[in-house]
C-alpha positions as CSV (number, residue, x, y, z in Angstrom):
1,M,-0.4,-0.1,-0.1
2,L,1.2,3.7,-1.2
3,P,2.0,6.0,2.2
4,L,0.0,8.9,2.5
5,R,1.9,11.9,2.8
6,G,0.9,15.3,4.4
7,H,3.3,18.2,4.6
8,A,3.0,20.2,7.5
9,L,1.5,23.8,7.7
10,G,1.4,26.8,10.0
11,S,0.3,25.0,13.5
12,L,2.8,22.3,12.7
13,R,5.7,24.5,11.6
14,P,7.6,25.2,15.0
15,L,9.2,28.7,15.6
16,W,12.8,28.9,14.7
17,W,13.8,28.9,18.7
18,M,11.6,26.1,19.3
19,R,12.7,23.6,16.6
20,A,16.4,24.3,17.9
21,W,15.0,23.4,21.7
22,L,13.3,19.7,19.9
23,L,16.6,19.1,17.6
24,A,18.7,19.3,21.0
25,D,17.3,16.6,22.7
26,I,16.2,13.6,20.7
27,R,13.3,12.2,23.5
28,R,11.9,15.8,23.5
29,L,11.9,15.6,19.3
30,G,10.2,11.9,19.6
31,R,7.8,13.0,22.2
32,W,6.6,16.0,19.9
33,G,6.6,14.0,17.2
34,Q,4.4,11.6,18.4
35,R,1.5,14.3,19.3
36,R,2.0,15.3,16.1
37,A,1.2,11.7,14.6
38,E,-1.6,11.6,16.7
39,R,-3.0,15.0,15.6
40,H,-2.5,13.6,12.2
41,L,-4.1,10.5,12.6
42,K,-7.2,12.6,14.5
43,G,-7.6,14.7,11.1
44,R,-8.0,11.4,9.0
45,G,-10.7,10.6,11.6
46,C,-9.3,8.2,14.1
47,R,-9.8,8.1,17.9
48,T,-7.1,8.0,20.2
49,I,-7.6,4.8,22.6
50,A,-4.1,5.0,24.4
51,R,-0.5,6.6,24.3
52,N,2.5,5.0,25.2
53,W,0.4,1.3,26.5
54,S,3.4,-0.5,27.8
55,A,3.4,-4.2,29.4
56,A,6.3,-6.9,29.9
57,T,6.4,-7.6,26.3
58,G,7.0,-3.9,24.9
59,E,5.4,-0.7,24.4
60,L,2.9,0.9,21.8
61,D,2.9,4.2,20.9
62,L,-0.3,5.0,20.0
63,V,-3.9,2.6,19.8
64,V,-6.5,4.3,17.6
65,C,-9.9,3.3,16.6
66,E,-10.9,4.1,12.8
67,A,-14.5,4.9,12.1
68,G,-15.5,1.3,10.7
69,S,-14.4,0.1,14.5
70,T,-10.7,-1.5,13.2
71,L,-8.0,-1.4,16.1
72,V,-4.8,0.3,14.9
73,F,-1.7,-0.2,16.6
74,V,0.7,2.7,15.2
75,E,4.4,2.8,15.7
76,V,5.6,6.3,15.2
77,K,9.1,6.9,14.1
78,T,10.4,10.8,14.6
79,R,13.8,11.7,12.9
80,R,15.7,15.2,12.0
81,S,16.4,13.5,8.4
82,E,16.4,10.6,6.4
83,A,19.7,11.0,5.0
84,F,21.2,7.6,6.6
85,A,18.1,5.8,6.3
86,P,14.2,5.9,5.9
87,A,12.7,6.3,9.1
88,A,10.3,3.6,8.2
89,A,13.1,1.1,8.1
90,A,13.4,1.2,11.8
91,V,10.4,-1.3,11.9
92,N,12.3,-4.2,11.1
93,Y,11.1,-8.0,11.9
94,K,11.9,-8.3,15.0
95,K,10.4,-5.0,16.2
96,Q,7.6,-6.1,14.4
97,R,7.1,-9.2,16.4
98,K,7.6,-7.1,19.4
99,I,4.7,-4.6,18.4
100,A,2.8,-7.6,17.7
101,R,3.0,-9.3,21.1
102,T,2.3,-6.6,22.4
103,A,-0.7,-5.8,20.6
104,K,-1.9,-9.3,21.3
105,R,-1.4,-8.5,25.3
106,F,-3.4,-5.1,24.9
107,L,-6.1,-7.2,22.9
108,T,-6.3,-9.8,25.7
109,Q,-6.4,-7.3,28.8
110,Y,-9.3,-5.3,27.5
111,H,-11.6,-8.3,25.8
112,L,-10.7,-6.9,22.3
113,S,-9.8,-9.8,20.4
114,D,-13.0,-10.1,18.3
115,R,-12.2,-6.8,16.8
116,P,-10.0,-6.2,13.6
117,V,-6.9,-5.0,13.7
118,R,-4.3,-3.1,11.9
119,F,-0.5,-2.1,12.4
120,D,0.5,1.0,10.7
121,V,3.7,3.3,11.3
122,V,3.9,7.0,11.0
123,T,7.1,8.7,10.6
124,V,7.7,12.5,11.2
125,I,10.9,13.9,10.1
126,L,11.8,17.4,11.6
127,P,14.7,18.9,9.5
128,P,16.8,21.7,11.0
129,R,15.0,23.9,7.9
130,G,11.7,23.5,6.1
131,A,8.5,21.8,6.7
132,V,7.6,18.9,8.8
133,D,6.7,15.9,6.8
134,I,4.5,13.5,8.3
135,T,4.1,10.3,6.5
136,H,1.4,7.6,7.4
137,Y,2.3,4.1,6.3
138,P,-1.4,2.0,6.2
139,A,-0.9,-1.4,7.2
140,A,2.6,-1.1,6.9
141,F,3.2,-4.9,8.4
142,V,0.9,-7.9,9.2
143,P,2.3,-10.1,11.8
């Protein structure tokens, strides 16, 4: 499936001093990117169910529900650039298995095993200059 791309406008373009502040701390940048990814998904009609849900098997960045009652487990990757490698490439086979195990735990704990599920990846790129680039990869992998 082709990725859905969206270049950020106005409200997603941080001020120059804020951009420098975000780029200085990788954890801060990650949290910022996750909020932007959540806002992007909400704009597409998704409703947030959980953020940073963790279990012994791992952590789920976002769990959202689409209008058709599909639960979507979203892995968010935020980067300063994709010069070295695409951000989506960080969700390798090992990471996919870990996300799938954690999603199974989530579904079991909340008695949602009968719901249809999907695994998406959202990348957020905040370069030192220019617009923020948010790319949504629906159904990025199937466990």
